[in-house]
C-alpha positions in Angstrom: -3.1 -4.0 -145.8 -6.7 -4.7 -146.4 -8.2 -7.3 -143.9 -10.6 -9.8 -145.3 -12.8 -12.8 -144.4 -12.8 -15.7 -146.8 -16.2 -17.4 -147.3 -15.9 -20.9 -148.8 -18.9 -21.7 -150.9 -20.2 -25.3 -150.7 -23.2 -24.4 -152.9 -25.7 -22.8 -150.5 -28.4 -20.5 -151.8 -27.5 -18.1 -149.0 -23.7 -17.8 -149.5 -24.0 -14.4 -151.1 -26.1 -13.3 -148.1 -23.3 -14.3 -145.7 -21.1 -12.1 -147.8 -23.5 -9.2 -147.7 -23.8 -9.5 -143.9 -20.0 -9.5 -143.4 -19.8 -6.4 -145.7 -22.5 -4.7 -143.6 -20.0 -5.0 -140.7 -17.6 -2.8 -142.7 -15.4 -5.7 -143.3 -14.2 -6.9 -146.8 -14.8 -10.5 -147.7 -14.2 -12.7 -150.7 -16.4 -15.7 -151.7 -14.4 -18.6 -153.1 -15.5 -22.0 -154.3 -14.9 -24.6 -151.5 -11.8 -26.0 -153.2 -10.0 -22.8 -154.0 -8.6 -21.7 -150.7 -5.1 -22.5 -152.0 -5.5 -19.5 -154.4 -5.2 -17.0 -151.6 -2.1 -18.5 -150.0 -0.2 -15.3 -150.6 -2.9 -13.3 -148.7 -2.7 -15.9 -145.9 1.0 -15.5 -145.6 0.8 -11.7 -145.6 -1.7 -11.8 -142.7 -4.5 -10.0 -144.6 -6.9 -13.0 -144.1 -8.3 -12.8 -140.6 -10.9 -15.6 -140.6 -12.8 -18.2 -142.6 -16.5 -19.0 -142.9 -17.8 -22.3 -144.3 -21.2 -22.0 -146.0 -24.2 -24.4 -146.1 -24.7 -26.8 -149.0 -27.5 -28.7 -150.8 -25.6 -32.0 -150.1 -25.3 -34.3 -147.1 -21.8 -34.9 -145.8 -22.5 -38.6 -146.6 -23.4 -38.0 -150.3 -20.7 -39.4 -152.7 -20.7 -36.1 -154.6 -20.5 -34.0 -151.4 -18.0 -31.2 -151.5 -15.0 -31.8 -149.3 -12.0 -29.7 -148.4 -8.8 -30.2 -146.4 -9.5 -28.3 -143.2 -5.9 -28.2 -142.3 -5.4 -25.4 -144.9 -7.0 -23.0 -142.4 -8.3 -24.8 -139.3 -5.8 -24.1 -136.6 -4.3 -21.2 -138.5 -7.3 -18.8 -138.5 -10.6 -18.5 -136.6 -13.2 -20.6 -138.4 -17.0 -20.5 -138.4 -19.0 -23.4 -140.0 -22.6 -22.7 -140.9 -25.1 -25.6 -141.4 -23.3 -28.0 -143.8 -20.1 -26.2 -142.8 -20.7 -27.2 -139.1 -21.6 -30.8 -140.1 -18.5 -31.1 -142.3 -16.3 -29.9 -139.5 -17.9 -32.4 -137.1 -17.8 -35.3 -139.6 -14.2 -34.6 -140.6 -12.8 -34.0 -137.1 -14.2 -37.2 -135.5 -17.9 -36.3 -134.7 -21.0 -38.0 -136.1 -23.6 -36.7 -138.5 -26.8 -38.7 -139.1 -30.1 -38.4 -140.8 -32.5 -36.4 -138.6 -35.7 -38.2 -137.6 -37.5 -35.4 -139.4 -36.0 -32.6 -141.5 -35.3 -29.5 -139.4 -36.6 -26.4 -141.3 -37.8 -23.1 -140.0 -37.9 -21.3 -136.7 -36.3 -22.7 -133.5 -35.1 -21.2 -130.3 -31.8 -21.5 -128.4 -33.1 -22.8 -125.1 -29.6 -23.4 -123.8 -26.8 -20.9 -124.6 -23.3 -20.4 -123.1 -23.6 -16.7 -122.7 -19.9 -16.6 -121.6 -18.8 -17.9 -125.0 -17.4 -15.1 -127.3 -19.7 -16.2 -130.1 -22.8 -15.6 -128.1 -21.8 -12.3 -126.4 -24.9 -10.1 -126.1 -27.4 -12.9 -126.9 -30.7 -13.5 -125.1 -31.8 -16.9 -123.9 -34.5 -18.3 -126.2 -33.2 -16.3 -129.1 -34.9 -17.3 -132.4 -32.7 -19.0 -135.1 -33.5 -20.5 -138.5 -32.9 -24.1 -139.3 -32.6 -25.7 -142.7 -31.1 -29.2 -142.8 -32.0 -32.8 -143.2 -29.0 -34.3 -141.3 -28.1 -33.5 -137.7 -24.9 -33.7 -135.6 -25.4 -36.5 -133.1 -21.9 -36.4 -131.7 -19.3 -33.6 -131.7 -15.5 -34.2 -132.1 -13.3 -34.8 -129.1 -12.1 -31.5 -127.6 -15.2 -29.6 -128.7 -17.9 -28.3 -126.4 -21.6 -27.6 -126.9 -22.5 -23.9 -126.5 -26.0 -23.8 -127.8 -29.0 -26.2 -128.0 -32.6 -26.0 -129.2 -35.5 -28.2 -128.1 -34.8 -30.7 -130.9 -31.1 -30.1 -131.7 -28.7 -30.8 -128.9 -25.6 -29.7 -130.9 -27.0 -26.6 -132.4 -23.7 -24.7 -131.7 -20.3 -25.9 -130.5 -16.7 -24.8 -130.4 -13.1 -25.8 -129.7 -10.8 -23.2 -128.2 -7.2 -22.7 -129.4 -4.5 -24.8 -127.7 -6.2 -28.1 -128.6 -5.2 -30.8 -131.1 -8.0 -32.4 -133.1 -8.0 -35.5 -135.5 -8.5 -35.0 -139.2 -10.0 -37.8 -141.3 -9.3 -36.3 -144.8 -7.0 -38.7 -146.6 -3.4 -37.4 -147.2 -4.0 -34.4 -144.9 -2.2 -33.6 -141.7 -3.5 -35.3 -138.5 -3.9 -34.2 -135.8 -4.4 -30.5 -136.4 -3.0 -28.2 -133.7 -5.4 -25.4 -133.1 -3.7 -22.0 -132.8 -7.1 -20.4 -133.4 -10.6 -21.3 -132.3 -13.2 -23.2 -134.3 -16.9 -22.4 -134.1 -19.9 -24.3 -135.7 -23.6 -23.6 -135.8 -26.3 -25.8 -137.4 -28.6 -22.7 -138.0 -28.2 -19.8 -140.4 -27.1 -16.6 -138.7 -27.1 -14.8 -142.1 -30.9 -15.0 -142.7 -33.5 -12.4 -141.4 -35.3 -14.9 -139.3 -32.3 -15.6 -137.0 -33.1 -12.6 -134.8 -29.6 -12.1 -133.4 -27.7 -13.4 -136.4 -26.1 -10.0 -137.1 -24.8 -10.0 -133.5 -23.3 -13.5 -133.9 -21.5 -12.5 -137.1 -20.3 -9.3 -135.4 -18.9 -11.3 -132.5 -17.1 -13.6 -134.9 -15.9 -11.1 -137.5 -15.0 -8.2 -135.2 -14.3 -9.6 -131.8 -12.9 -13.0 -132.6 -11.2 -12.4 -135.9 -10.2 -8.8 -135.1 -11.7 -6.8 -138.0 -10.8 -3.1 -137.8 -14.0 -2.4 -139.8 -12.3 -0.1 -142.2 -14.1 -1.2 -145.4 -16.4 1.7 -146.3 -17.8 3.5 -149.3 -15.4 6.4 -148.7 -12.3 4.1 -148.4 -13.4 2.2 -151.5 -13.7 5.4 -153.5 -10.3 6.7 -152.4 -8.6 3.4 -153.0 -10.3 2.6 -156.3 -9.7 6.1 -157.8 -6.0 5.7 -157.0 -5.8 2.2 -158.5 -7.6 3.3 -161.6 -5.2 6.2 -162.1 -2.3 3.7 -161.9 -4.0 1.0 -164.0 -5.2 3.3 -166.8 -2.4 5.9 -166.9 -3.1 8.2 -169.9 -5.1 5.7 -171.8 -8.6 6.3 -173.2 -11.5 4.2 -171.9 -14.9 3.3 -173.4 -17.9 2.5 -171.2 -21.4 1.3 -172.3 -24.0 3.0 -170.2 -27.5 1.6 -169.6 -29.0 4.2 -167.4 -28.9 1.7 -164.5 -27.1 2.3 -161.2 -24.2 0.0 -161.8 -22.9 1.5 -165.1 -23.7 5.0 -163.9 -21.7 4.6 -160.7 -18.8 3.0 -162.7 -18.9 6.0 -165.0 -18.7 8.6 -162.3 -15.9 6.7 -160.5 -13.9 6.5 -163.7 -14.6 10.1 -164.5 -13.2 11.1 -161.1 -10.0 9.1 -161.9 -9.4 10.0 -165.6 -11.8 12.7 -166.5 -12.5 13.3 -170.2 -10.4 10.3 -171.2 -13.5 8.3 -170.5 -16.0 8.2 -173.3 -19.5 6.7 -172.5 -21.8 5.3 -175.1 -25.6 5.1 -174.4 -27.5 3.1 -176.9 -31.3 3.6 -177.3 -32.9 0.4 -178.6 -36.3 2.0 -178.6 -37.6 0.0 -175.6 -36.6 2.2 -172.7 -39.2 3.7 -170.4 -41.1 6.8 -171.5 -38.7 9.7 -172.2 -35.9 7.8 -170.5 -33.3 8.3 -173.2 -33.5 12.1 -173.0 -33.8 12.2 -169.2 -30.8 9.9 -168.7 -28.7 11.8 -171.2 -29.4 15.1 -169.3 -28.5 13.4 -166.0 -25.2 12.2 -167.4 -24.3 15.5 -169.0 -25.2 17.2 -165.7 -22.6 14.9 -164.0 -19.9 16.1 -166.4 -19.7 12.8 -168.3 -18.5 12.6 -171.9 -21.5 10.8 -173.3 -22.4 9.8 -176.9 -26.1 9.0 -177.3 -27.0 6.7 -180.2 -30.7 6.2 -181.4 -30.7 2.8 -183.0 -34.3 2.0 -182.5 -35.1 1.6 -186.2 -32.6 -1.3 -186.4 -33.9 -3.0 -183.3 -37.6 -2.8 -184.3 -36.8 -4.1 -187.8 -34.8 -7.1 -186.5 -37.5 -7.9 -183.9 -40.4 -7.8 -186.3 -42.6 -10.9 -185.9 -40.4 -12.4 -183.1 -42.4 -13.8 -180.2 -40.0 -16.2 -178.4 -38.6 -14.5 -175.3 -35.1 -16.0 -175.6 -34.9 -15.1 -179.3 -35.9 -11.5 -178.4 -33.1 -11.4 -175.9 -30.5 -12.8 -178.3 -31.5 -10.4 -181.1 -31.3 -7.4 -178.8 -28.0 -8.5 -177.3 -26.5 -9.1 -180.8 -27.8 -5.7 -182.1 -26.5 -3.9 -179.1 -23.0 -5.3 -179.6 -23.1 -4.4 -183.3 -24.2 -0.8 -182.6 -21.9 -0.3 -179.6 -18.9 -1.7 -181.6 -19.6 0.5 -184.6 -19.6 3.6 -182.3 -16.6 2.4 -180.3 -14.5 1.9 -183.4 -14.7 5.6 -184.1 -12.6 6.1 -180.9 -9.4 4.9 -182.4 -7.1 5.5 -179.5 -9.2 3.7 -176.9 -7.3 0.9 -175.0 -9.8 -0.2 -172.4 -13.5 -1.2 -172.2 -15.1 -0.5 -168.8 -18.1 -2.4 -167.5 -20.4 -2.0 -164.5 -19.9 -5.7 -163.4 -20.6 -6.2 -159.8 -19.7 -9.0 -157.4 -23.0 -11.1 -157.7 -22.6 -11.0 -161.5 -19.4 -12.9 -161.2 -20.6 -15.3 -158.5 -23.8 -16.2 -160.4 -22.0 -16.8 -163.7 -20.0 -19.8 -162.4 -21.0 -22.4 -159.9 -18.6 -24.1 -157.6 -17.9 -26.9 -160.1 -16.9 -24.3 -162.7 -19.9 -24.9 -165.0 -21.9 -22.0 -166.3 -25.2 -21.5 -164.5 -26.2 -18.2 -166.1 -24.4 -16.1 -168.7 -24.5 -12.6 -167.4 -24.3 -9.7 -169.8 -21.3 -8.2 -168.0 -19.2 -11.3 -167.7 -19.3 -12.8 -171.2 -15.9 -11.5 -172.3 -14.9 -9.0 -174.9 -15.6 -9.3 -178.7 -12.2 -10.3 -180.2 -12.4 -7.5 -182.8 -12.4 -4.8 -180.2 -8.9 -5.6 -179.0 -9.4 -3.8 -175.7 -8.5 -4.6 -172.1 -11.2 -5.0 -169.5 -11.7 -2.6 -166.6 -14.3 -3.4 -163.9 -14.1 -0.9 -161.1 -17.1 -2.3 -159.2 -16.3 -6.0 -159.5 -16.0 -6.5 -155.7 -19.2 -4.7 -154.7 -22.7 -5.9 -153.9 -25.7 -3.8 -155.2 -26.3 -2.0 -151.9 -22.6 -1.2 -151.7 -22.8 0.3 -155.3 -25.5 2.6 -154.1 -23.5 3.7 -151.1 -20.5 4.4 -153.3 -22.8 6.5 -155.6 -24.0 8.6 -152.6 -20.3 9.0 -151.6 -19.6 10.3 -155.1 -22.4 12.8 -154.7 -24.6 11.4 -157.4 -28.3 12.5 -157.5 -30.5 10.1 -155.5 -32.9 9.4 -158.3 -30.1 7.8 -160.3 -28.8 5.8 -157.3 -32.1 4.5 -156.2 -33.4 3.5 -159.6 -35.0 0.1 -159.7 -33.3 -2.7 -161.7 -34.4 -2.7 -165.3 -33.9 -5.5 -167.8 -31.2 -5.0 -170.5 -33.7 -5.8 -173.3 -36.0 -3.2 -171.8 -39.7 -3.3 -172.4 -39.2 -6.0 -175.0 -39.4 -8.7 -172.3 -42.4 -7.0 -170.7 -44.5 -7.3 -173.8 -45.9 -10.8 -174.3 -45.8 -11.6 -178.0 -44.2 -9.7 -180.9 -42.8 -6.2 -180.6 -44.2 -3.1 -182.4 -43.8 0.6 -181.8 -47.5 0.8 -180.9 -47.2 -1.9 -178.3 -44.2 -0.2 -176.8 -46.1 3.1 -176.8 -49.0 1.5 -174.9 -46.6 0.0 -172.3 -44.5 3.1 -171.9 -47.7 5.2 -171.1 -49.0 2.6 -168.6 -45.6 2.1 -167.0 -45.1 5.8 -166.7 -48.4 6.3 -164.8 -47.5 3.3 -162.5 -43.9 4.4 -161.7 -44.8 8.0 -161.3 -47.6 6.9 -158.9 -45.2 4.9 -156.8 -42.9 7.9 -156.5 -45.7 10.2 -155.5 -47.5 8.0 -152.9 -45.7 8.5 -149.6 -46.4 7.1 -146.1 -46.6 9.2 -142.9 -42.8 9.2 -142.7 -42.5 10.7 -146.2 -41.1 7.5 -147.7 -42.4 6.7 -151.2 -43.8 3.4 -152.3 -41.1 3.4 -155.0 -38.4 3.4 -152.4 -40.1 0.6 -150.4 -40.1 -1.9 -153.2 -37.1 -3.5 -154.9 -38.4 -3.5 -158.5 -41.7 -2.5 -160.2 -43.0 -2.3 -163.7 -45.9 -2.9 -166.0 -46.3 -5.8 -168.4 -48.4 -5.7 -171.6 -50.3 -8.9 -172.3 -50.5 -8.2 -176.0 -51.4 -11.8 -176.8 -54.6 -11.4 -174.8 -57.6 -9.3 -175.3 -60.5 -8.7 -172.9 -64.0 -7.3 -173.3 -64.8 -3.9 -171.6 -67.2 -1.1 -171.7 -66.2 2.6 -172.2 -68.8 5.3 -172.9 -71.6 2.7 -173.4 -69.5 1.1 -176.1 -68.0 -2.4 -176.1 -64.2 -2.5 -176.2 -61.9 -5.4 -176.9 -58.4 -4.4 -175.8 -55.3 -5.5 -174.0 -54.9 -6.1 -170.2 -51.9 -4.7 -168.4 -50.4 -6.5 -165.4 -48.6 -4.5 -162.7 -45.6 -6.1 -160.9 -43.9 -4.9 -157.7 -41.6 -7.0 -155.5 -39.7 -6.7 -152.3 -36.2 -8.2 -152.1 -32.7 -7.6 -150.9 -30.7 -9.1 -153.8 -33.3 -10.4 -156.3 -32.3 -14.1 -155.6 -35.7 -14.4 -153.9 -38.5 -11.9 -153.9 -42.0 -11.5 -152.6 -44.9 -9.5 -154.1 -45.3 -6.1 -152.6 -48.5 -5.5 -150.6 -49.4 -2.2 -152.1 -52.2 -0.1 -150.6 -55.6 -0.7 -152.2 -56.3 3.0 -152.6 -53.1 3.4 -154.5 -53.8 0.4 -156.8 -57.4 1.6 -157.4 -56.1 5.1 -158.4 -53.4 3.8 -160.7 -55.7 1.2 -162.4 -58.3 3.9 -163.0 -55.7 6.3 -164.5 -54.2 3.7 -166.8 -57.6 2.6 -168.2 -58.8 6.2 -168.7 -55.6 7.6 -170.2 -53.8 4.8 -172.1 -55.4 4.0 -175.5 -55.4 0.2 -176.0 -55.8 -0.9 -172.4 -59.2 -1.7 -170.7 -58.1 -3.9 -167.8 -55.4 -3.8 -165.1 -54.3 -6.8 -163.0 -51.8 -7.2 -160.2 -49.2 -10.0 -160.1 -49.0 -11.7 -156.6 -46.4 -14.3 -157.4 -43.3 -14.8 -155.4 -39.8 -15.8 -156.6 -39.5 -18.7 -156.6 -41.5 -20.3 -158.2 -42.1 -17.3 -160.5 -39.4 -14.9 -161.7 -39.5 -11.1 -161.3 -39.8 -10.6 -165.1 -42.4 -12.3 -167.1 -40.0 -13.2 -170.0 
């Protein structure tokens, strides 16, 4: 039986981060919309759910549209940890008081008072830094609860109620009082964020010590379990998988190959806007892994259909449409295929639907299957975060350069060229990007770590709608600028610009201008996300 923590999402921007922190403790977790706990009743009855975490929220508990849940579904039955809004909702619902703070409480604070005997704060230091982010504050905690942590400005920064207590419940038509057969903890700060210095310790205390996780969720256990499940699910059927060259589809392919071998057929479509020499290099990598891969050069079709198109969204739609057409045409040749496999990962599924069920962002891996394909869907990575996918890839023995590849947009360089797309513009950008990425790989620090491995994502952008004056060999030039982009991140939800060394930037700039025909100026993008995005289009 696989143990798991349930994280109820009340709309916080850091809900995924809570999930990643729990997984880092080698514990499986599942993120559910705040009102979907009833969907795991069978798991609750089986004993596989060992604890519940309530996330933050953009709402106040007093807002008419605030998300509410019947706490009696899990409070008293399982250990519970409420974070920020989760803590305020627990207090508000069980008889405490939540009011507007005199001033919004954002940023660093320090726990000046901590009950170091409490199991939630085992191993903590007095004065430990935490990160606040809320406009309301808890001015009174429910009867039966006890304060276990305070900051200078927040008296009820952390509180708990041990098991063996009965607490009131103000949710209409819900049981009241609730008898606690398991403890309830609440914190008004965010233990999941980097700036809460002992946040990992707090989550370890809750997940491992209080909930009793056996910490048996690992890359090795995932590979063994998933391979066995794939063998049972797929039997002797043939499977088709669309490869992109990225880490997700590559790991999915190797995992499936281990389960069903040559009954997996991979299709790798070249739309002509990959990085320099990437199609051949990736094909060689895949064949070296023993994968059954069909490579399709469809660049003529893509360039023809993109001719004269400048709108970024239209570019994406054309490339997406053409990819489906090319892929389907190739897939139809495999007449005995029964399954379509995708490299969908957990954040893809979370991002595509918000907690009200409305689409926020259509992700390329969760849009469903074309009806004419008549195939069943197989998603072997659907429970994994990106860093877990990489760990699984290493467990499978894949080469590091495939596993550590930076994310790359599905439309390729088409969304890194401002303006219309031509083969000449793609050639210019491929050459500039190749110099930049190669330079990042070659530049290492004193520990031998390359700049490429220190940044989350990097790439060059061709400002083809702009020309600038330059001088080369005593002659005036009027050519395009190239912008370089490099960001640091953990999950791409937020990102900061990477502070690359000046000597590296000078060398790369000089090499691009000297070697790439059509470029006479290099700029560096120092925008963070938000407000900017990682890609320019």
